[in-house]
PDB file of N, CA, C and O in Angstrom:
ATOM      1  N   MET A   1     110.986 108.167 100.490  1.00  0.00           N
ATOM      2  CA  MET A   1     111.033 106.786 100.117  1.00  0.00           C
ATOM      3  C   MET A   1     111.693 105.993 101.244  1.00  0.00           C
ATOM      4  O   MET A   1     112.733 106.387 101.772  1.00  0.00           O
ATOM      5  N   LYS A   2     111.079 104.885 101.598  1.00  0.00           N
ATOM      6  CA  LYS A   2     111.584 104.053 102.671  1.00  0.00           C
ATOM      7  C   LYS A   2     112.536 103.003 102.101  1.00  0.00           C
ATOM      8  O   LYS A   2     112.214 102.340 101.115  1.00  0.00           O
ATOM      9  N   ILE A   3     113.707 102.854 102.722  1.00  0.00           N
ATOM     10  CA  ILE A   3     114.666 101.841 102.299  1.00  0.00           C
ATOM     11  C   ILE A   3     114.473 100.610 103.164  1.00  0.00           C
ATOM     12  O   ILE A   3     114.429 100.702 104.391  1.00  0.00           O
ATOM     13  N   VAL A   4     114.356  99.448 102.514  1.00  0.00           N
ATOM     14  CA  VAL A   4     114.116  98.195 103.214  1.00  0.00           C
ATOM     15  C   VAL A   4     115.285  97.256 102.975  1.00  0.00           C
ATOM     16  O   VAL A   4     115.711  97.058 101.837  1.00  0.00           O
ATOM     17  N   ASN A   5     115.800  96.682 104.046  1.00  0.00           N
ATOM     18  CA  ASN A   5     116.859  95.684 103.930  1.00  0.00           C
ATOM     19  C   ASN A   5     116.232  94.304 103.985  1.00  0.00           C
ATOM     20  O   ASN A   5     115.590  93.956 104.976  1.00  0.00           O
ATOM     21  N   ILE A   6     116.406  93.517 102.943  1.00  0.00           N
ATOM     22  CA  ILE A   6     115.852  92.173 102.882  1.00  0.00           C
ATOM     23  C   ILE A   6     116.911  91.194 103.361  1.00  0.00           C
ATOM     24  O   ILE A   6     118.026  91.162 102.841  1.00  0.00           O
ATOM     25  N   THR A   7     116.544  90.382 104.375  1.00  0.00           N
ATOM     26  CA  THR A   7     117.486  89.401 104.896  1.00  0.00           C
ATOM     27  C   THR A   7     117.020  87.970 104.660  1.00  0.00           C
ATOM     28  O   THR A   7     117.844  87.059 104.594  1.00  0.00           O
ATOM     29  N   HIS A   8     115.706  87.756 104.532  1.00  0.00           N
ATOM     30  CA  HIS A   8     115.153  86.420 104.317  1.00  0.00           C
ATOM     31  C   HIS A   8     114.117  86.472 103.201  1.00  0.00           C
ATOM     32  O   HIS A   8     113.350  87.430 103.095  1.00  0.00           O
ATOM     33  N   ILE A   9     114.102  85.440 102.379  1.00  0.00           N
ATOM     34  CA  ILE A   9     113.064  85.287 101.367  1.00  0.00           C
ATOM     35  C   ILE A   9     112.364  83.968 101.667  1.00  0.00           C
ATOM     36  O   ILE A   9     112.983  82.906 101.605  1.00  0.00           O
ATOM     37  N   LEU A  10     111.075  84.032 101.993  1.00  0.00           N
ATOM     38  CA  LEU A  10     110.282  82.850 102.312  1.00  0.00           C
ATOM     39  C   LEU A  10     109.344  82.570 101.147  1.00  0.00           C
ATOM     40  O   LEU A  10     108.496  83.403 100.828  1.00  0.00           O
ATOM     41  N   VAL A  11     109.482  81.409 100.505  1.00  0.00           N
ATOM     42  CA  VAL A  11     108.670  81.083  99.342  1.00  0.00           C
ATOM     43  C   VAL A  11     108.174  79.644  99.440  1.00  0.00           C
ATOM     44  O   VAL A  11     108.689  78.841 100.218  1.00  0.00           O
ATOM     45  N   ASP A  12     107.157  79.340  98.627  1.00  0.00           N
ATOM     46  CA  ASP A  12     106.655  77.970  98.593  1.00  0.00           C
ATOM     47  C   ASP A  12     107.288  77.218  97.427  1.00  0.00           C
ATOM     48  O   ASP A  12     108.215  77.717  96.790  1.00  0.00           O
ATOM     49  N   GLY A  13     106.787  76.020  97.153  1.00  0.00           N
ATOM     50  CA  GLY A  13     107.382  75.145  96.160  1.00  0.00           C
ATOM     51  C   GLY A  13     107.392  75.677  94.741  1.00  0.00           C
ATOM     52  O   GLY A  13     108.140  75.168  93.906  1.00  0.00           O
ATOM     53  N   GLU A  14     106.583  76.691  94.440  1.00  0.00           N
ATOM     54  CA  GLU A  14     106.553  77.247  93.090  1.00  0.00           C
ATOM     55  C   GLU A  14     107.870  77.912  92.700  1.00  0.00           C
ATOM     56  O   GLU A  14     108.131  78.126  91.516  1.00  0.00           O
ATOM     57  N   PHE A  15     108.692  78.236  93.680  1.00  0.00           N
ATOM     58  CA  PHE A  15     109.940  78.943  93.419  1.00  0.00           C
ATOM     59  C   PHE A  15     111.155  78.030  93.529  1.00  0.00           C
ATOM     60  O   PHE A  15     112.269  78.507  93.745  1.00  0.00           O
ATOM     61  N   GLU A  16     110.952  76.711  93.383  1.00  0.00           N
ATOM     62  CA  GLU A  16     112.070  75.769  93.484  1.00  0.00           C
ATOM     63  C   GLU A  16     113.110  75.986  92.389  1.00  0.00           C
ATOM     64  O   GLU A  16     114.294  75.719  92.593  1.00  0.00           O
ATOM     65  N   HIS A  17     112.676  76.465  91.240  1.00  0.00           N
ATOM     66  CA  HIS A  17     113.602  76.692  90.131  1.00  0.00           C
ATOM     67  C   HIS A  17     114.492  77.909  90.347  1.00  0.00           C
ATOM     68  O   HIS A  17     115.435  78.118  89.583  1.00  0.00           O
ATOM     69  N   LEU A  18     114.216  78.716  91.367  1.00  0.00           N
ATOM     70  CA  LEU A  18     115.005  79.916  91.645  1.00  0.00           C
ATOM     71  C   LEU A  18     116.412  79.526  92.088  1.00  0.00           C
ATOM     72  O   LEU A  18     116.577  78.688  92.975  1.00  0.00           O
ATOM     73  N   ASP A  19     117.403  80.119  91.483  1.00  0.00           N
ATOM     74  CA  ASP A  19     118.789  79.787  91.776  1.00  0.00           C
ATOM     75  C   ASP A  19     119.249  80.549  93.018  1.00  0.00           C
ATOM     76  O   ASP A  19     119.310  81.778  92.987  1.00  0.00           O
ATOM     77  N   PRO A  20     119.576  79.849  94.118  1.00  0.00           N
ATOM     78  CA  PRO A  20     120.009  80.547  95.337  1.00  0.00           C
ATOM     79  C   PRO A  20     121.300  81.335  95.153  1.00  0.00           C
ATOM     80  O   PRO A  20     121.532  82.308  95.870  1.00  0.00           O
ATOM     81  N   SER A  21     122.140  80.935  94.207  1.00  0.00           N
ATOM     82  CA  SER A  21     123.404  81.662  94.007  1.00  0.00           C
ATOM     83  C   SER A  21     123.174  83.010  93.329  1.00  0.00           C
ATOM     84  O   SER A  21     124.052  83.873  93.361  1.00  0.00           O
ATOM     85  N   ALA A  22     121.999  83.204  92.713  1.00  0.00           N
ATOM     86  CA  ALA A  22     121.712  84.471  92.040  1.00  0.00           C
ATOM     87  C   ALA A  22     121.216  85.532  93.022  1.00  0.00           C
ATOM     88  O   ALA A  22     121.087  86.702  92.661  1.00  0.00           O
ATOM     89  N   ILE A  23     120.942  85.129  94.252  1.00  0.00           N
ATOM     90  CA  ILE A  23     120.450  86.067  95.264  1.00  0.00           C
ATOM     91  C   ILE A  23     121.642  86.766  95.912  1.00  0.00           C
ATOM     92  O   ILE A  23     122.721  86.184  96.029  1.00  0.00           O
ATOM     93  N   LEU A  24     121.449  87.983  96.321  1.00  0.00           N
ATOM     94  CA  LEU A  24     122.520  88.783  96.919  1.00  0.00           C
ATOM     95  C   LEU A  24     123.095  88.120  98.165  1.00  0.00           C
ATOM     96  O   LEU A  24     122.416  87.356  98.850  1.00  0.00           O
ATOM     97  N   LEU A  25     124.338  88.424  98.440  1.00  0.00           N
ATOM     98  CA  LEU A  25     124.972  87.908  99.654  1.00  0.00           C
ATOM     99  C   LEU A  25     124.279  88.457 100.890  1.00  0.00           C
ATOM    100  O   LEU A  25     123.872  89.618 100.914  1.00  0.00           O
ATOM    101  N   GLY A  26     124.146  87.642 101.893  1.00  0.00           N
ATOM    102  CA  GLY A  26     123.498  88.067 103.127  1.00  0.00           C
ATOM    103  C   GLY A  26     122.001  87.873 103.125  1.00  0.00           C
ATOM    104  O   GLY A  26     121.343  88.197 104.113  1.00  0.00           O
ATOM    105  N   VAL A  27     121.437  87.352 102.040  1.00  0.00           N
ATOM    106  CA  VAL A  27     120.007  87.096 101.945  1.00  0.00           C
ATOM    107  C   VAL A  27     119.811  85.587 101.888  1.00  0.00           C
ATOM    108  O   VAL A  27     120.364  84.916 101.017  1.00  0.00           O
ATOM    109  N   SER A  28     119.020  85.053 102.821  1.00  0.00           N
ATOM    110  CA  SER A  28     118.793  83.608 102.835  1.00  0.00           C
ATOM    111  C   SER A  28     117.480  83.280 102.142  1.00  0.00           C
ATOM    112  O   SER A  28     116.482  83.982 102.304  1.00  0.00           O
ATOM    113  N   LEU A  29     117.497  82.205 101.370  1.00  0.00           N
ATOM    114  CA  LEU A  29     116.326  81.738 100.645  1.00  0.00           C
ATOM    115  C   LEU A  29     115.787  80.510 101.356  1.00  0.00           C
ATOM    116  O   LEU A  29     116.514  79.532 101.532  1.00  0.00           O
ATOM    117  N   ASN A  30     114.518  80.540 101.771  1.00  0.00           N
ATOM    118  CA  ASN A  30     113.887  79.426 102.470  1.00  0.00           C
ATOM    119  C   ASN A  30     112.711  78.947 101.628  1.00  0.00           C
ATOM    120  O   ASN A  30     111.692  79.631 101.521  1.00  0.00           O
ATOM    121  N   ILE A  31     112.862  77.757 101.027  1.00  0.00           N
ATOM    122  CA  ILE A  31     111.796  77.163 100.227  1.00  0.00           C
ATOM    123  C   ILE A  31     111.144  76.077 101.061  1.00  0.00           C
ATOM    124  O   ILE A  31     111.812  75.132 101.481  1.00  0.00           O
ATOM    125  N   VAL A  32     109.845  76.201 101.308  1.00  0.00           N
ATOM    126  CA  VAL A  32     109.138  75.211 102.118  1.00  0.00           C
ATOM    127  C   VAL A  32     108.715  74.039 101.241  1.00  0.00           C
ATOM    128  O   VAL A  32     108.736  74.140 100.014  1.00  0.00           O
ATOM    129  N   SER A  33     108.333  72.928 101.866  1.00  0.00           N
ATOM    130  CA  SER A  33     107.942  71.737 101.116  1.00  0.00           C
ATOM    131  C   SER A  33     106.582  71.941 100.446  1.00  0.00           C
ATOM    132  O   SER A  33     105.930  72.965 100.648  1.00  0.00           O
ATOM    133  N   ASN A  34     106.164  70.961  99.654  1.00  0.00           N
ATOM    134  CA  ASN A  34     104.948  71.096  98.846  1.00  0.00           C
ATOM    135  C   ASN A  34     103.689  71.308  99.671  1.00  0.00           C
ATOM    136  O   ASN A  34     102.861  72.139  99.298  1.00  0.00           O
ATOM    137  N   ASP A  35     103.509  70.597 100.768  1.00  0.00           N
ATOM    138  CA  ASP A  35     102.284  70.691 101.550  1.00  0.00           C
ATOM    139  C   ASP A  35     102.369  71.712 102.674  1.00  0.00           C
ATOM    140  O   ASP A  35     101.467  71.782 103.509  1.00  0.00           O
ATOM    141  N   GLU A  36     103.421  72.493 102.713  1.00  0.00           N
ATOM    142  CA  GLU A  36     103.625  73.455 103.788  1.00  0.00           C
ATOM    143  C   GLU A  36     103.340  74.873 103.276  1.00  0.00           C
ATOM    144  O   GLU A  36     103.535  75.170 102.098  1.00  0.00           O
ATOM    145  N   HIS A  37     102.884  75.728 104.169  1.00  0.00           N
ATOM    146  CA  HIS A  37     102.614  77.123 103.824  1.00  0.00           C
ATOM    147  C   HIS A  37     103.549  78.026 104.611  1.00  0.00           C
ATOM    148  O   HIS A  37     104.047  77.648 105.672  1.00  0.00           O
ATOM    149  N   VAL A  38     103.782  79.214 104.087  1.00  0.00           N
ATOM    150  CA  VAL A  38     104.579  80.222 104.786  1.00  0.00           C
ATOM    151  C   VAL A  38     103.610  81.063 105.601  1.00  0.00           C
ATOM    152  O   VAL A  38     102.841  81.834 105.026  1.00  0.00           O
ATOM    153  N   PRO A  39     103.625  80.937 106.938  1.00  0.00           N
ATOM    154  CA  PRO A  39     102.618  81.619 107.763  1.00  0.00           C
ATOM    155  C   PRO A  39     102.630  83.139 107.622  1.00  0.00           C
ATOM    156  O   PRO A  39     101.575  83.771 107.669  1.00  0.00           O
ATOM    157  N   GLU A  40     103.800  83.725 107.451  1.00  0.00           N
ATOM    158  CA  GLU A  40     103.879  85.183 107.328  1.00  0.00           C
ATOM    159  C   GLU A  40     103.163  85.653 106.067  1.00  0.00           C
ATOM    160  O   GLU A  40     102.470  86.671 106.084  1.00  0.00           O
ATOM    161  N   ILE A  41     103.329  84.918 104.982  1.00  0.00           N
ATOM    162  CA  ILE A  41     102.689  85.288 103.721  1.00  0.00           C
ATOM    163  C   ILE A  41     101.184  85.063 103.798  1.00  0.00           C
ATOM    164  O   ILE A  41     100.405  85.890 103.324  1.00  0.00           O
ATOM    165  N   GLU A  42     100.773  83.944 104.396  1.00  0.00           N
ATOM    166  CA  GLU A  42      99.344  83.656 104.543  1.00  0.00           C
ATOM    167  C   GLU A  42      98.657  84.747 105.361  1.00  0.00           C
ATOM    168  O   GLU A  42      97.548  85.167 105.031  1.00  0.00           O
ATOM    169  N   ARG A  43      99.307  85.204 106.417  1.00  0.00           N
ATOM    170  CA  ARG A  43      98.758  86.275 107.258  1.00  0.00           C
ATOM    171  C   ARG A  43      98.661  87.577 106.477  1.00  0.00           C
ATOM    172  O   ARG A  43      97.670  88.298 106.594  1.00  0.00           O
ATOM    173  N   TYR A  44      99.682  87.884 105.679  1.00  0.00           N
ATOM    174  CA  TYR A  44      99.685  89.105 104.873  1.00  0.00           C
ATOM    175  C   TYR A  44      98.543  89.082 103.860  1.00  0.00           C
ATOM    176  O   TYR A  44      97.880  90.098 103.650  1.00  0.00           O
ATOM    177  N   ILE A  45      98.311  87.931 103.233  1.00  0.00           N
ATOM    178  CA  ILE A  45      97.226  87.806 102.267  1.00  0.00           C
ATOM    179  C   ILE A  45      95.880  88.023 102.947  1.00  0.00           C
ATOM    180  O   ILE A  45      95.019  88.714 102.404  1.00  0.00           O
ATOM    181  N   ARG A  46      95.687  87.436 104.137  1.00  0.00           N
ATOM    182  CA  ARG A  46      94.426  87.630 104.868  1.00  0.00           C
ATOM    183  C   ARG A  46      94.230  89.093 105.248  1.00  0.00           C
ATOM    184  O   ARG A  46      93.111  89.604 105.190  1.00  0.00           O
ATOM    185  N   THR A  47      95.304  89.768 105.635  1.00  0.00           N
ATOM    186  CA  THR A  47      95.210  91.182 106.009  1.00  0.00           C
ATOM    187  C   THR A  47      94.815  92.035 104.817  1.00  0.00           C
ATOM    188  O   THR A  47      93.958  92.910 104.941  1.00  0.00           O
ATOM    189  N   ILE A  48      95.430  91.793 103.658  1.00  0.00           N
ATOM    190  CA  ILE A  48      95.099  92.546 102.450  1.00  0.00           C
ATOM    191  C   ILE A  48      93.644  92.319 102.069  1.00  0.00           C
ATOM    192  O   ILE A  48      92.933  93.267 101.736  1.00  0.00           O
ATOM    193  N   LYS A  49      93.191  91.054 102.116  1.00  0.00           N
ATOM    194  CA  LYS A  49      91.797  90.750 101.788  1.00  0.00           C
ATOM    195  C   LYS A  49      90.837  91.468 102.726  1.00  0.00           C
ATOM    196  O   LYS A  49      89.810  91.986 102.289  1.00  0.00           O
ATOM    197  N   GLU A  50      91.167  91.502 104.011  1.00  0.00           N
ATOM    198  CA  GLU A  50      90.310  92.176 104.985  1.00  0.00           C
ATOM    199  C   GLU A  50      90.248  93.671 104.707  1.00  0.00           C
ATOM    200  O   GLU A  50      89.172  94.266 104.772  1.00  0.00           O
ATOM    201  N   CYS A  51      91.381  94.284 104.401  1.00  0.00           N
ATOM    202  CA  CYS A  51      91.407  95.713 104.080  1.00  0.00           C
ATOM    203  C   CYS A  51      90.603  96.002 102.816  1.00  0.00           C
ATOM    204  O   CYS A  51      89.869  96.987 102.754  1.00  0.00           O
ATOM    205  N   MET A  52      90.742  95.143 101.811  1.00  0.00           N
ATOM    206  CA  MET A  52      89.995  95.333 100.565  1.00  0.00           C
ATOM    207  C   MET A  52      88.487  95.227 100.815  1.00  0.00           C
ATOM    208  O   MET A  52      87.716  96.029 100.288  1.00  0.00           O
ATOM    209  N   ARG A  53      88.070  94.254 101.606  1.00  0.00           N
ATOM    210  CA  ARG A  53      86.642  94.104 101.904  1.00  0.00           C
ATOM    211  C   ARG A  53      86.095  95.315 102.645  1.00  0.00           C
ATOM    212  O   ARG A  53      84.989  95.773 102.359  1.00  0.00           O
ATOM    213  N   SER A  54      86.862  95.830 103.592  1.00  0.00           N
ATOM    214  CA  SER A  54      86.374  96.971 104.371  1.00  0.00           C
ATOM    215  C   SER A  54      86.198  98.212 103.494  1.00  0.00           C
ATOM    216  O   SER A  54      85.182  98.899 103.596  1.00  0.00           O
ATOM    217  N   VAL A  55      87.175  98.505 102.638  1.00  0.00           N
ATOM    218  CA  VAL A  55      87.067  99.670 101.763  1.00  0.00           C
ATOM    219  C   VAL A  55      85.975  99.450 100.721  1.00  0.00           C
ATOM    220  O   VAL A  55      85.217 100.368 100.408  1.00  0.00           O
ATOM    221  N   TYR A  56      85.894  98.235 100.183  1.00  0.00           N
ATOM    222  CA  TYR A  56      84.886  97.896  99.175  1.00  0.00           C
ATOM    223  C   TYR A  56      83.484  98.139  99.712  1.00  0.00           C
ATOM    224  O   TYR A  56      82.624  98.658  98.999  1.00  0.00           O
ATOM    225  N   ASN A  57      83.250  97.765 100.965  1.00  0.00           N
ATOM    226  CA  ASN A  57      81.922  97.927 101.564  1.00  0.00           C
ATOM    227  C   ASN A  57      81.634  99.348 102.028  1.00  0.00           C
ATOM    228  O   ASN A  57      80.474  99.706 102.233  1.00  0.00           O
ATOM    229  N   LEU A  58      82.659 100.155 102.194  1.00  0.00           N
ATOM    230  CA  LEU A  58      82.451 101.542 102.601  1.00  0.00           C
ATOM    231  C   LEU A  58      82.092 102.457 101.430  1.00  0.00           C
ATOM    232  O   LEU A  58      81.428 103.476 101.623  1.00  0.00           O
ATOM    233  N   LEU A  59      82.523 102.105 100.225  1.00  0.00           N
ATOM    234  CA  LEU A  59      82.272 102.961  99.067  1.00  0.00           C
ATOM    235  C   LEU A  59      80.809 102.861  98.627  1.00  0.00           C
ATOM    236  O   LEU A  59      80.220 101.781  98.684  1.00  0.00           O
ATOM    237  N   PRO A  60      80.219 103.979  98.190  1.00  0.00           N
ATOM    238  CA  PRO A  60      78.779 104.005  97.895  1.00  0.00           C
ATOM    239  C   PRO A  60      78.400 103.574  96.477  1.00  0.00           C
ATOM    240  O   PRO A  60      77.415 104.070  95.930  1.00  0.00           O
ATOM    241  N   PHE A  61      79.159 102.667  95.878  1.00  0.00           N
ATOM    242  CA  PHE A  61      78.886 102.257  94.509  1.00  0.00           C
ATOM    243  C   PHE A  61      78.246 100.876  94.481  1.00  0.00           C
ATOM    244  O   PHE A  61      78.495 100.048  95.357  1.00  0.00           O
ATOM    245  N   LYS A  62      77.421 100.636  93.470  1.00  0.00           N
ATOM    246  CA  LYS A  62      76.820  99.315  93.278  1.00  0.00           C
ATOM    247  C   LYS A  62      77.754  98.408  92.476  1.00  0.00           C
ATOM    248  O   LYS A  62      77.830  97.205  92.726  1.00  0.00           O
ATOM    249  N   LYS A  63      78.462  98.996  91.514  1.00  0.00           N
ATOM    250  CA  LYS A  63      79.385  98.239  90.671  1.00  0.00           C
ATOM    251  C   LYS A  63      80.680  99.022  90.551  1.00  0.00           C
ATOM    252  O   LYS A  63      80.664 100.246  90.421  1.00  0.00           O
ATOM    253  N   PHE A  64      81.804  98.314  90.596  1.00  0.00           N
ATOM    254  CA  PHE A  64      83.102  98.958  90.564  1.00  0.00           C
ATOM    255  C   PHE A  64      83.796  98.675  89.234  1.00  0.00           C
ATOM    256  O   PHE A  64      83.769  97.543  88.752  1.00  0.00           O
ATOM    257  N   PRO A  65      84.415  99.691  88.637  1.00  0.00           N
ATOM    258  CA  PRO A  65      85.244  99.433  87.457  1.00  0.00           C
ATOM    259  C   PRO A  65      86.475  98.601  87.867  1.00  0.00           C
ATOM    260  O   PRO A  65      86.991  98.748  88.975  1.00  0.00           O
ATOM    261  N   ASN A  66      86.925  97.748  86.977  1.00  0.00           N
ATOM    262  CA  ASN A  66      88.080  96.903  87.281  1.00  0.00           C
ATOM    263  C   ASN A  66      89.318  97.726  87.618  1.00  0.00           C
ATOM    264  O   ASN A  66      90.098  97.344  88.491  1.00  0.00           O
ATOM    265  N   LEU A  67      89.502  98.843  86.936  1.00  0.00           N
ATOM    266  CA  LEU A  67      90.665  99.686  87.197  1.00  0.00           C
ATOM    267  C   LEU A  67      90.645 100.236  88.620  1.00  0.00           C
ATOM    268  O   LEU A  67      91.695 100.355  89.252  1.00  0.00           O
ATOM    269  N   LEU A  68      89.461 100.572  89.129  1.00  0.00           N
ATOM    270  CA  LEU A  68      89.345 101.056  90.500  1.00  0.00           C
ATOM    271  C   LEU A  68      89.773  99.971  91.487  1.00  0.00           C
ATOM    272  O   LEU A  68      90.474 100.261  92.456  1.00  0.00           O
ATOM    273  N   LEU A  69      89.364  98.744  91.254  1.00  0.00           N
ATOM    274  CA  LEU A  69      89.752  97.648  92.140  1.00  0.00           C
ATOM    275  C   LEU A  69      91.253  97.382  92.081  1.00  0.00           C
ATOM    276  O   LEU A  69      91.876  97.092  93.103  1.00  0.00           O
ATOM    277  N   VAL A  70      91.831  97.479  90.887  1.00  0.00           N
ATOM    278  CA  VAL A  70      93.275  97.272  90.748  1.00  0.00           C
ATOM    279  C   VAL A  70      94.036  98.354  91.495  1.00  0.00           C
ATOM    280  O   VAL A  70      94.989  98.062  92.218  1.00  0.00           O
ATOM    281  N   LYS A  71      93.620  99.597  91.322  1.00  0.00           N
ATOM    282  CA  LYS A  71      94.295 100.713  92.005  1.00  0.00           C
ATOM    283  C   LYS A  71      94.127 100.626  93.519  1.00  0.00           C
ATOM    284  O   LYS A  71      95.053 100.942  94.265  1.00  0.00           O
ATOM    285  N   LEU A  72      92.967 100.206  93.969  1.00  0.00           N
ATOM    286  CA  LEU A  72      92.732 100.022  95.406  1.00  0.00           C
ATOM    287  C   LEU A  72      93.646  98.945  95.949  1.00  0.00           C
ATOM    288  O   LEU A  72      94.242  99.117  97.013  1.00  0.00           O
ATOM    289  N   TYR A  73      93.768  97.835  95.237  1.00  0.00           N
ATOM    290  CA  TYR A  73      94.655  96.753  95.653  1.00  0.00           C
ATOM    291  C   TYR A  73      96.102  97.216  95.705  1.00  0.00           C
ATOM    292  O   TYR A  73      96.819  96.904  96.656  1.00  0.00           O
ATOM    293  N   MET A  74      96.542  97.966  94.680  1.00  0.00           N
ATOM    294  CA  MET A  74      97.916  98.474  94.658  1.00  0.00           C
ATOM    295  C   MET A  74      98.165  99.422  95.822  1.00  0.00           C
ATOM    296  O   MET A  74      99.243  99.414  96.415  1.00  0.00           O
ATOM    297  N   HIS A  75      97.167 100.240  96.149  1.00  0.00           N
ATOM    298  CA  HIS A  75      97.315 101.172  97.273  1.00  0.00           C
ATOM    299  C   HIS A  75      97.448 100.408  98.594  1.00  0.00           C
ATOM    300  O   HIS A  75      98.252 100.782  99.448  1.00  0.00           O
ATOM    301  N   LYS A  76      96.667  99.348  98.760  1.00  0.00           N
ATOM    302  CA  LYS A  76      96.719  98.579 100.003  1.00  0.00           C
ATOM    303  C   LYS A  76      98.011  97.786 100.118  1.00  0.00           C
ATOM    304  O   LYS A  76      98.529  97.604 101.220  1.00  0.00           O
ATOM    305  N   CYS A  77      98.535  97.312  98.996  1.00  0.00           N
ATOM    306  CA  CYS A  77      99.757  96.492  99.040  1.00  0.00           C
ATOM    307  C   CYS A  77     101.022  97.347  99.115  1.00  0.00           C
ATOM    308  O   CYS A  77     101.931  97.049  99.890  1.00  0.00           O
ATOM    309  N   PHE A  78     101.078  98.400  98.314  1.00  0.00           N
ATOM    310  CA  PHE A  78     102.306  99.153  98.160  1.00  0.00           C
ATOM    311  C   PHE A  78     102.249 100.559  98.745  1.00  0.00           C
ATOM    312  O   PHE A  78     103.270 101.245  98.805  1.00  0.00           O
ATOM    313  N   GLY A  79     101.088 100.987  99.171  1.00  0.00           N
ATOM    314  CA  GLY A  79     100.944 102.366  99.613  1.00  0.00           C
ATOM    315  C   GLY A  79     101.037 102.574 101.011  1.00  0.00           C
ATOM    316  O   GLY A  79     100.927 103.709 101.475  1.00  0.00           O
TER     317      GLY A  79
END
């Protein structure tokens, strides 16, 4: 198991209600404005989508069960 140290949390306006005092010491919370995007997150989303498309097109099935797509997504995100 890999241990990850979180030092920054980058979020958009949907997380404005998040209480910064509830976050652990040493972790900074950065909430961007309404019309701004977090480039690191946008890039991560594009990468996941690209990986999903590549695996989806490599598999020899005409139709995929929803559970297979969910498990594939979980593997690409967390695996």
